N, C-alpha and C positions, 0 to 999 in steps of 0.2 A: 629293712629292705638289704640291705650290703650283705648281711648275716644267710639271706638266702641265697644272694648272688654266688657268696663264697661257697654255699653247700652244692649250687650247680656248676661251678667250676670245678670243685673237686670231683664232683662225680663225673663230668667231662675228661677230666685227667686220666682217671681211672680208667674209663674206656679208653683211652688213646696209649696208655701205659704200653702194651704189646708193642707198638709202634716205636719207642724208645730204645726197645731191643732189637726190634727188626731191622729197621733203620737207622741205629744209631748214629749215622754219618751227618744225618740230615736234623735231626730231633734232639740228640742229647747233647750235640756242641754248647760249652756253655753251661750246662745243668746247674752246677753247683753256684755258679755267680747267680743265676735266676731265681736259685731258691735264696738268696741274699749274702753267699760267704763271697765277698771281695778281697782282692788286696787291699793293703792299708792305704789310704787315702789321705795326705799331710794337708791339713787346715792351714790356712793364714788368714791374713785379715781381708783378703780379697772375695768378693761376691764372686758364688758361681752359677754359670750359665751350663745349664742341661740341654743339650740338644739332642731329641730321639729320631732315628732314620729306623723305618722298618728293615727294608733291604737295600739291594744295589741301587734300583731306580731314585729312591729318597735321598741316598746318600750320594749319589750325583748329583742327584739336583741341589742338594745343599752345599755344595762346592763354591758358587759363589756367594752364599750366604755365609758361610765361614769368614771367608776371606773380609768380606765388610763387616762383620760383627768384631774381627779382631783389630780391625781398622778404627773401628769407629768406638768401641771399646776397650782399651789397652789393658785398663784397671783392671777387668773382669777375666776369671778364668773359664778358660770352656772344656766341657766333659760330654763323650759324644757317647750315646748308646745304640745299639741296633737290636735286633729280635733274631735275624737269620745269621748262620755261618757266613754265608757268602757276604751280606752286608758287613758282618763285623770286618772280615778280612781286606774289603776294600778299603771302609774305615780307616783300618790300621794303617793302609798304606798310603794313603792319601791325607789325611790326618797326623799324620803322626809327629809333625813337627808344629802343628797348631792346635791340638788338644791335648789338653794334660794327660788325659786316660781315656782309652775306649773299651768300653764293657758290656756285659750283654743285659738288655732291660728284664727286670724281676719278672716272676709270676703273680698275676695280679691276686696275692692272698697277703692279709694284714701284715703279717709278720716277715715276707720276703721284702715286701714295699718299704715297709719301715724301716728294715735294714738298710735297704737302698739309702733312702734318705737319709737315714743317721749316718751314713759313710761319706755321702758326697754332699749333705747339706747344702742343696741349689738354692739360692734367692729366686732365680727363674727358669722354669721349664718349656722348652719349645719341643711341639709334638708337631712332627712334618705330616702333611695328608691327611688328619680327620682321624688320628688314632685316640679312639674313645676308651679309656680302662678305667672303670667304676672306682675301684678301689683305690687305683693310685692317686687318679686325679684329689679324689675327697681326701687322702692323706697326704697329699703335696700340699691342698690347702690349709689342712691341719696343722703342718708344718711349718706356714708362713712363705711359701714361695708361690711366686706369681704365678700362672699356668695360661700358655696361649698356643692355640693352633695355627701354624705357619704351612702357607702354600696350602692348605685346606680343599680337596676335592669330597665329594658325595654324593655319587652316583645315585640315580635311582634305586637299583638295586640294593644299595649299602642303605640309602634312607627309607627302603620299606623294611629291611631288615631290623632296621632301629626303631622303626616306628610299632614294632611288635611287642616292643618293651619300652614304650614312650614313658610310662611311671618312673621307671628307673634312670631313663639317659634325660628325662626333662632337668631332675635333680643334680645330673652330673654336669651336665653343661652349664647348667645356672652357675656353676662355681668356674667355668673358665673365666678367665680376667680379658681374653680378645681373642677373635677368629678370624684371619686373616686368611679367605678363601680366594680359589682361582677365578669364579667367573658368577655373575650375580643368579644365575640357578643355585650355583653350589650354597650363595649366601642365603637364599632364600629357603632352601631347605635345612640349614642349619638351623636358622631362626623357628622354622616350623617344630624344628624339634624340641625347642623351650629356651634358648639362649637369647639375653637380653639383645635386642635388635641395635642398640647402641655401641657393642661391644664388637659388632660384626662390621669388618671391611672388606672392598674387593681389592686385592693387592695384584692381582695378575699371576701368573706361572712361573716360577723359577726356572722351570724345565725349557723356557724359551730363550731360556741365555746361555743353554749349551754352547760353549767354545772349546776348538782344540787346541790345547797349550803344548807347551813345548815338547813334553814329554810324547803326547800324541802324537805329533807331527814326526819324533824319532820313531815311534813305532810303527808310523805309516810305509816310511821308508825302508825301516827293517824288513819289514813283513814285504811289500812290493820287490825286495830284492832276493830275499829267501824262497818265496814262491814263484816268483818270475812273472807277477801278474801285469797283464798288458791289454790292450783295447783288442790284440786280434783274438783273444779267448774272452769275452766279458764276463767278468764274476757277479755271480747271483750270491747274496748274503742272504741265509734263510736265518731270520735273527730271533733270538728268544722263543725256540720253539718248545712244545710240549707233545708229549706222546698221544697219537701215532703220526704226528705232523711231519717227522724226519722222513719216514715212510712213503707218505704221502709224496712229499717234494721231489724224493728219488723219482719215485714212480712216475710223476709226471715227467721226469726229464730220462727217460727211458729211451732208448733207440738212438737218432743220429743225434737228435737235439743236445743230449745230455754230451756229446763230442764236441758241439760247436760250443760251448761255455764250458765254466768251472763253478764249482758251488762251496761256500762256505756255510758250516752249518754249525750254529751257536747254541748250543739247547739252554733251555732257562735255568734249569737247576743242574749243578755240578754233580749231584748225585747219578746223574743220568749220562753223564759222560761215556760209562764203560757199556754203557745198553746200547748206545748211540753206534760205538765204534763195533759191537757185535753185529748189529743192523747192517752197517758198512761193509763187514768182513763178510756178509754171506750175499752181496750185491756184486754187480760186473764190473763197478768202478774200481779204480785204486784210488788209494786213502792214505792220508797222513794225518797226524797230530801234532798242534800247535806246541805242543810242550815237548816231544818227541826233540830228541838232538837233531841237527840240520844234518840233512844228506842231498843225494842227487836227485830223490825221489820227489823232494819236494816241488821241483820244479816242472815236474810231469802229473803230478797227481791229480785227478778228476776232483777230489773232493777234499775240502780241508776241514778237519774238525777243531772248532776252536774251543778248546778245553782250558780255557782260564778264567777267572774272574776279574769284573771291571775293566776289559780291554774292548769289549763290544763298541761302547761309544766311541770309540777311537780309529775304530778299522773301516767306519762307513766310506770316507773318501775313496778306498779300493773299489767299491761295488759301482757295478751300471746299473744293478736291480736289486731291490730288497724286498724279500718277504717277511712281513711282520707276524710274527708268532701269535700263537695262545687265539687265533682267528678263526680256525679251521673246524675247531670244535668249541661247545656252548661255555668257554670260559670268560668269554669277553674282550679277547684281545689286550696285545700290550701296546706301548705308547709308540708312535709313529713320527714322534717330534723331532730327535735326535737326527733320522734319517734324512728327514724333511730340511731341517737345518744345513745340511751337505748339499742338498738340491738332487736328490737322487728318488729315480723313479720308485715308484713304492706299490707293493701289490697286498693286498689285505683278503682273507676270507670273509665271508659273512656276519661272523660273529663279532661286534665290536662294541657292545654296549658299555665297556668300561670307559669308553671315550667316544662317546654317541654325540656331543656336540663338536668335536673336533674331527672327526670322521664326516660327519655331515656337512662341516664346511670344506674339508678337503675335497671330497666330492663335485660341492658346488663348485670349487675353484678348478676343476679339471685337474687335479692335483694327486689322483688317487686313484686305483683299480683296484675293484673288489669283486670278487668271485661270486656268484649265485650260492643259496643253499643249494646243496647234491641229495641225491636219494640215498648214496651209499661211496664208500671209497674211491671206488673205481671212477665214478663219475666227478668224485670232488678233485681227484687228481688230472682228470681230464681236462677240467676246468681251468687249473692250473697251468697244463700243459698251452692251452690255447693264449692265457694272458703272456705266459714266458715267452712261446713262438712269437706272436707279434711283436713283444718289445725289443726281444734278440733281433728279429728281420727289420725293424724298421727304427734306426737310430734316430732319426730327426723325432720320432714320436715318443721315444723315453728322454729325450733331451728336453722336450716340451712339457713331459710330466713332471721331472725333476725343478724347471725352471718354475712351474706353478709351485711346487711344492714350497720352492724358497721364499715364493711371494706370497703365499699364504702365511709362511712365519716372520716376512719383512711387516704382515700389517699391524703386527704388536708392537708396542714402542717399547719391548724389552725393558722396562724399567721396574719389572717386578722385586727385583733386589733390593732397589734403592727405597721403592715404596714400601716395601717389607721392614726393611731398618728403620726408617722414618716412624713409621706404628709401632714397632718396639721400642723405640727411643721412649716413648710415652710411661712405659713401664719398667723399663731396664733404669731409667735416670728417675723414676720417682721416689727412689729411698735413700739417692744422694743428695 
């Protein structure tokens, strides 16, 4: 069965091979590591915990978990893997003094997976947010490592996709030692895929415990001063945007509305930073890039392009309104939890299937404004214009929206980290 899976994976990789050349910045990062060629990792007698975070979101969510693992299990070593370049860069930045090494997760072939497991020899593997890699999980179990899913999330769309290959997934999830899911619905779905129900627990969502640390406070103060951000010209943050959302947001702020506020755009993928700059250069609005040297133009620019990795979660305190991207197109939306934790007025488009339960709860709590499906781009921008205008002209409304968002967040006990570590202790201490 795994043989045929490997054949399909190889075929898919061959089909994707042109992307490795055409879009090397995104797809070719860490290529040699993903094939199993890693720098030497000196082993000692300490057990190794391998934590896998896919990208930026999972890496940020893992911050409190990493701190607690180090505190609770000081005799263990921690190594962190990521899949994306952005996740890799952020993990190296925030875990440089906590993890023994940060590296790229291997391609899911036998030779690359076995080489990775041989290099790091983990006793425990923690997979953030339901990363089900059949070959990796099978080989980890074969190598004697305990495998746990942490902060597990299984959307209806992902469940339907996995269900198509249930014959393979059932065997793979059966090898997982522990699955700590975010919600009862997530737990029910993964049990339906074939894991033993006694191995599944609801631990909550680590993202509800997002906080602004000392470096985050420093960044907020720096940017507030540099860009002269103040309530006189409220800041709208367009967060984690996908093509063509930047254009739709800019169009929604056309005319006088755009001069009554300022806009910060944070594209979801860094390889699009230059594309968004070209879009801005063709508009009537002045703009600056976050990574450009400070200048007088910073204080007056209509648009700020946040062309950095890992800073978005820390800049939400600057905003009066946050538009959460990935929601004007059928992508399924990005997370609204971080701006909600800061009590911000949140606007999304109609496509929020990645966070169905969260979006429903926010809507029921009057903690979110959501635009309807529109027939074309012009109407989409019009709906955004109406939302932005209403919130910019009504300070009381946006304050109430932000307060309601914070109230929804405060309904959760925010003990997901403690609960997760408690469950993990059962397998992390099992061999001691």
